[in-house]
C-alpha positions as CSV (number, residue, x, y, z in Angstrom):
1,M,-11.5,-12.7,-2.5
2,L,-8.2,-12.1,-0.7
3,A,-7.4,-14.3,2.3
4,G,-4.5,-14.4,4.7
5,L,-2.4,-17.5,4.8
6,S,-0.5,-18.8,7.8
7,M,2.6,-20.2,6.0
8,P,4.8,-18.4,3.6
9,A,5.2,-19.7,0.1
10,P,8.4,-18.1,-1.0
11,T,9.1,-18.1,-4.7
12,R,11.9,-16.6,-6.8
13,A,10.6,-14.1,-9.2
14,A,12.3,-12.5,-12.1
15,G,11.7,-9.3,-13.9
16,Q,11.4,-5.6,-13.3
17,A,9.1,-4.3,-10.7
18,P,6.3,-2.3,-12.2
19,A,6.4,1.5,-11.6
20,F,3.5,3.3,-9.9
21,T,2.5,6.6,-8.4
22,L,0.0,6.6,-5.4
23,R,-0.9,8.8,-2.5
24,Q,0.4,7.7,0.9
25,L,-1.9,7.7,3.8
26,D,-0.4,11.0,5.0
27,G,-1.4,12.6,1.6
28,K,2.2,12.7,0.2
29,V,2.8,11.4,-3.3
30,L,4.6,8.0,-3.4
31,R,6.5,7.3,-6.6
32,T,8.5,4.2,-7.1
33,S,10.8,6.3,-9.3
34,D,11.8,8.2,-6.1
35,F,13.5,5.0,-4.9
36,R,15.5,4.2,-8.0
37,G,18.8,2.7,-6.9
38,Q,17.4,1.6,-3.5
39,P,16.2,-1.8,-2.4
40,V,12.4,-1.9,-1.7
41,V,10.2,-4.3,0.3
42,L,6.6,-3.9,-1.0
43,D,3.9,-5.5,1.1
44,F,0.2,-5.9,0.1
45,W,-1.9,-6.2,3.3
46,A,-5.3,-5.3,4.9
47,T,-6.5,-4.3,8.3
48,W,-8.7,-7.3,8.7
49,C,-5.9,-9.8,7.9
50,V,-4.5,-11.4,11.0
51,P,-1.2,-12.7,9.4
52,C,-0.7,-9.1,7.9
53,R,-1.0,-7.6,11.4
54,A,1.5,-10.2,12.7
55,A,4.0,-9.2,10.0
56,M,3.8,-5.5,10.5
57,P,6.3,-5.3,13.4
58,H,8.8,-7.3,11.3
59,L,8.4,-4.8,8.4
60,D,8.8,-1.9,10.7
61,R,12.0,-3.5,12.2
62,I,13.7,-4.2,8.9
63,Q,12.9,-0.6,7.8
64,T,14.8,0.7,10.9
65,Q,17.5,-2.0,10.7
66,F,18.4,-1.4,7.0
67,R,17.5,2.2,6.6
68,S,21.2,3.2,6.5
69,Q,21.7,0.8,3.6
70,G,18.9,2.5,1.7
71,L,16.1,0.0,2.2
72,V,12.6,1.4,1.8
73,V,9.5,-0.5,3.1
74,I,6.2,0.3,1.5
75,G,2.9,-1.2,2.7
76,L,-0.1,-1.0,0.3
77,S,-3.5,-1.7,1.9
78,V,-6.1,-3.6,-0.2
79,D,-8.9,-2.5,2.2
80,D,-12.2,-1.2,0.8
81,V,-12.4,1.5,3.4
82,P,-11.4,5.2,3.4
83,P,-7.7,5.8,3.7
84,Q,-8.3,7.7,7.0
85,E,-9.5,4.4,8.6
86,V,-6.4,2.6,7.5
87,R,-4.2,5.4,8.7
88,R,-5.9,5.2,12.2
89,Y,-5.2,1.5,12.2
90,A,-1.5,2.0,11.3
91,E,-1.1,4.7,13.9
92,K,-2.5,2.4,16.6
93,L,0.1,-0.1,15.6
94,G,2.8,2.6,15.7
95,L,4.0,1.8,12.1
96,R,6.8,4.0,10.8
97,F,7.2,2.8,7.2
98,R,5.5,4.3,4.1
99,L,1.8,3.3,3.7
100,G,-0.7,3.8,0.9
101,M,-3.8,2.3,-0.7
102,A,-3.3,-0.2,-3.5
103,S,-5.0,0.8,-6.7
104,E,-6.6,-1.7,-9.0
105,S,-3.9,-1.0,-11.6
106,V,-1.1,-1.7,-9.0
107,L,-2.8,-4.9,-8.0
108,D,-3.0,-5.9,-11.6
109,D,0.6,-5.0,-12.3
110,Y,2.0,-6.9,-9.4
111,G,-0.7,-9.6,-9.5
112,P,-2.5,-11.5,-9.5
113,I,-2.6,-10.7,-5.8
114,R,-5.0,-13.4,-4.6
115,S,-3.8,-13.8,-1.0
116,I,-2.4,-11.5,1.5
117,P,0.0,-10.7,2.8
118,T,2.0,-10.8,-0.4
119,T,5.4,-9.3,-0.1
120,F,7.9,-8.4,-2.9
121,F,11.6,-8.0,-2.3
122,I,13.0,-5.7,-5.0
123,N,16.7,-5.1,-5.4
124,R,18.3,-1.7,-6.1
125,H,18.2,-2.4,-9.8
126,G,14.4,-2.6,-9.7
127,E,14.3,-6.3,-10.2
128,I,11.9,-8.5,-8.2
129,V,14.2,-10.9,-6.4
130,R,11.5,-12.7,-4.3
131,R,7.7,-12.8,-4.0
132,V,6.3,-14.3,-0.8
133,V,2.7,-15.1,-0.3
134,G,1.7,-15.5,3.4
135,Y,3.1,-14.6,6.8
136,V,6.8,-14.2,7.1
137,D,8.4,-14.5,10.5
138,G,10.9,-11.9,11.6
139,E,14.1,-14.0,11.1
140,T,13.0,-14.9,7.6
141,M,12.0,-11.4,6.8
142,E,15.5,-10.2,7.9
143,A,17.2,-12.9,5.7
144,F,15.1,-11.9,2.7
145,A,15.9,-8.2,3.3
146,K,19.7,-9.0,3.4
147,E,19.4,-10.5,0.0
148,I,18.5,-7.1,-1.5
149,V,20.5,-4.6,0.5
150,P,24.0,-3.6,-0.7
151,K,26.7,-5.5,1.1
Protein backbone atom coordinates (compact mmCIF):
# COMPACT_ATOMS: atom_id res chain seq x y z
CA MET A 1 0.00 0.00 0.00
CA LEU A 2 1.24 3.48 -0.79
CA ALA A 3 1.69 5.87 2.10
CA GLY A 4 2.69 9.51 2.33
CA LEU A 5 5.90 10.34 4.14
CA SER A 6 6.64 13.52 6.00
CA MET A 7 10.37 13.79 5.26
CA PRO A 8 12.03 13.61 1.86
CA ALA A 9 14.52 10.91 1.13
CA PRO A 10 16.44 12.37 -1.81
CA THR A 11 18.54 9.97 -3.76
CA ARG A 12 20.65 10.32 -6.84
CA ALA A 13 19.35 8.13 -9.61
CA ALA A 14 21.01 7.25 -12.86
CA GLY A 15 19.58 6.03 -16.10
CA GLN A 16 17.10 7.00 -18.76
CA ALA A 17 13.57 7.86 -17.78
CA PRO A 18 11.15 5.26 -19.17
CA ALA A 19 8.91 6.51 -21.98
CA PHE A 20 5.13 6.37 -21.65
CA THR A 21 1.90 7.48 -23.26
CA LEU A 22 -1.17 8.24 -21.12
CA ARG A 23 -4.33 10.31 -21.18
CA GLN A 24 -4.26 13.54 -19.22
CA LEU A 25 -7.20 14.36 -16.98
CA ASP A 26 -8.45 16.75 -19.68
CA GLY A 27 -8.53 13.86 -22.19
CA LYS A 28 -5.48 14.94 -24.22
CA VAL A 29 -2.77 12.40 -24.93
CA LEU A 30 0.41 12.82 -22.89
CA ARG A 31 3.56 11.37 -24.43
CA THR A 32 6.95 11.73 -22.84
CA SER A 33 8.37 11.85 -26.37
CA ASP A 34 6.61 15.23 -26.79
CA PHE A 35 9.00 16.64 -24.18
CA ARG A 36 12.23 15.33 -25.66
CA GLY A 37 14.93 17.92 -25.02
CA GLN A 38 13.06 19.47 -22.09
CA PRO A 39 13.60 18.99 -18.36
CA VAL A 40 10.70 17.20 -16.65
CA VAL A 41 9.52 16.89 -13.06
CA LEU A 42 7.36 13.77 -12.74
CA ASP A 43 5.38 13.44 -9.52
CA PHE A 44 3.39 10.40 -8.38
CA TRP A 45 0.64 11.46 -5.94
CA ALA A 46 -2.91 10.79 -4.71
CA THR A 47 -5.86 12.89 -3.58
CA TRP A 48 -5.90 11.24 -0.13
CA CYS A 49 -2.19 11.92 0.48
CA VAL A 50 -1.66 14.91 2.80
CA PRO A 51 2.05 15.40 1.93
CA CYS A 52 1.10 15.24 -1.78
CA ARG A 53 -1.45 17.99 -1.31
CA ALA A 54 1.13 20.11 0.52
CA ALA A 55 3.60 19.70 -2.37
CA MET A 56 1.13 20.65 -5.12
CA PRO A 57 1.59 24.44 -4.80
CA HIS A 58 5.37 23.97 -5.03
CA LEU A 59 5.02 21.93 -8.22
CA ASP A 60 2.68 24.55 -9.64
CA ARG A 61 5.13 27.33 -8.75
CA ILE A 62 8.18 25.68 -10.36
CA GLN A 63 6.11 25.01 -13.51
CA THR A 64 5.41 28.74 -13.74
CA GLN A 65 8.87 29.85 -12.63
CA PHE A 66 10.83 27.65 -15.07
CA ARG A 67 8.36 27.41 -17.97
CA SER A 68 10.48 29.78 -20.08
CA GLN A 69 13.43 27.41 -19.63
CA GLY A 70 11.33 24.53 -20.97
CA LEU A 71 10.49 22.82 -17.67
CA VAL A 72 7.46 20.52 -17.78
CA VAL A 73 5.77 19.33 -14.59
CA ILE A 74 3.63 16.19 -14.81
CA GLY A 75 1.58 14.84 -11.92
CA LEU A 76 0.41 11.24 -12.17
CA SER A 77 -2.29 10.21 -9.74
CA VAL A 78 -2.22 6.71 -8.25
CA ASP A 79 -5.84 7.02 -7.05
CA ASP A 80 -8.27 4.14 -7.57
CA VAL A 81 -11.08 6.52 -8.53
CA PRO A 82 -12.37 7.73 -11.89
CA PRO A 83 -10.22 10.43 -13.55
CA GLN A 84 -13.14 12.89 -13.27
CA GLU A 85 -12.87 12.80 -9.47
CA VAL A 86 -9.14 13.50 -9.61
CA ARG A 87 -9.77 16.30 -12.09
CA ARG A 88 -12.33 17.93 -9.76
CA TYR A 89 -9.83 17.71 -6.91
CA ALA A 90 -7.10 19.30 -9.05
CA GLU A 91 -9.43 22.07 -10.20
CA LYS A 92 -10.35 22.81 -6.58
CA LEU A 93 -6.64 23.27 -5.85
CA GLY A 94 -6.20 25.45 -8.96
CA LEU A 95 -3.41 23.32 -10.40
CA ARG A 96 -2.08 24.37 -13.80
CA PHE A 97 0.47 21.67 -14.59
CA ARG A 98 -0.23 18.52 -16.63
CA LEU A 99 -2.08 15.77 -14.77
CA GLY A 100 -2.90 12.18 -15.62
CA MET A 101 -3.61 8.81 -14.09
CA ALA A 102 -0.65 6.50 -13.49
CA SER A 103 -1.03 3.14 -15.19
CA GLU A 104 0.31 -0.08 -13.69
CA SER A 105 2.97 -0.23 -16.41
CA VAL A 106 4.20 3.31 -15.61
CA LEU A 107 4.27 2.48 -11.89
CA ASP A 108 6.30 -0.64 -12.71
CA ASP A 109 8.65 1.20 -15.08
CA TYR A 110 9.39 3.96 -12.55
CA GLY A 111 9.08 1.77 -9.50
CA PRO A 112 8.78 0.32 -7.36
CA ILE A 113 6.64 3.24 -6.21
CA ARG A 114 5.92 2.19 -2.63
CA SER A 115 5.39 5.59 -1.05
CA ILE A 116 3.98 8.85 -2.26
CA PRO A 117 4.71 11.46 -3.15
CA THR A 118 7.59 10.16 -5.24
CA THR A 119 9.08 12.77 -7.53
CA PHE A 120 11.55 12.34 -10.38
CA PHE A 121 13.72 15.15 -11.73
CA ILE A 122 14.64 14.35 -15.33
CA ASN A 123 17.11 16.44 -17.32
CA ARG A 124 16.68 17.49 -20.95
CA HIS A 125 18.63 14.40 -22.08
CA GLY A 126 15.96 12.17 -20.53
CA GLU A 127 18.20 11.08 -17.66
CA ILE A 128 16.81 10.70 -14.16
CA VAL A 129 18.94 13.05 -12.09
CA ARG A 130 17.10 12.68 -8.80
CA ARG A 131 14.34 10.57 -7.26
CA VAL A 132 12.79 11.91 -4.07
CA VAL A 133 10.41 9.92 -1.86
CA GLY A 134 8.27 12.05 0.45
CA TYR A 135 7.28 15.68 0.79
CA VAL A 136 9.62 18.29 -0.67
CA ASP A 137 9.39 21.87 0.62
CA GLY A 138 9.26 24.76 -1.84
CA GLU A 139 12.86 25.89 -1.44
CA THR A 140 14.22 22.37 -1.95
CA MET A 141 11.88 21.77 -4.90
CA GLU A 142 13.19 24.93 -6.56
CA ALA A 143 16.82 23.88 -5.93
CA PHE A 144 16.18 20.43 -7.44
CA ALA A 145 14.46 22.04 -10.46
CA LYS A 146 17.47 24.32 -10.98
CA GLU A 147 19.63 21.19 -11.27
CA ILE A 148 17.78 20.12 -14.42
CA VAL A 149 16.90 23.35 -16.24
CA PRO A 150 19.37 24.74 -18.78
CA LYS A 151 21.58 27.44 -17.33
